[in-house]
Steps between C-alpha positions, in 0.01 A plus 500: 500500500681694769830393659330443837256252339790317328689475830187372676446235228865392524479469880180292471656280234809432713294437814279248319785294354502152664855517633410808706211319668697192612610466858877526544666160491672396821864395481550125539568393856859424591639153557480364854826343622493266800821360656520122545861422603840662535805286571873571510682246283781394735688304234491796256651790699322833459196347326142446612194324369180702499153371417183705462168492322376766261130559436419701190151650497333511157698726267795545741855535371850567631734782402817406312747366758770251584560283802881453487420145608417160361120510486274197465130566440224238529140582408233392751181662364391695196729597214801734491716648225878520553793619292863590560688736269611311190268207576158402371181607672337190652156442647506262795214305659480296823783250528730687260822675599734780395862584578687829504867541577696764692582700184149481350276806473137404554319701229156334523329371812121516500171323549387360164136562598308823543228316695663224710776513762826305470732364768854366485786412730849647460821348634810721487862413572657840563770690683407535864369848584469590127166650395242259360419723204694776324303729265649548152437812291 
């Protein structure tokens, strides 16, 4: 058998392998964040309350981050997975809540489902004019 025939057979073998015939998988869609309320907290100088909803499409997740705020999460629809560094990973369903503090690093935040969306509300008590989210490497 000549080298050219071996190369041709190898190319055909690789081209016929199932993983080479699959369509490329699309990256999961990003979370959709919708503001609900922002209010200066007059009796706590320099602080504000901020409320927003987050909609996770199926398979969506957040990068590792922190809020440098007191964060209260309440699940409205679907199921989400949350974890802060040093804490346990928890799966939350509608009516359940989660807390993260100003020093916490949010290492897991994702939709628990690959097929159904999830929605939750977030209430932050944070320094006024501070960013909502700070990425962590």
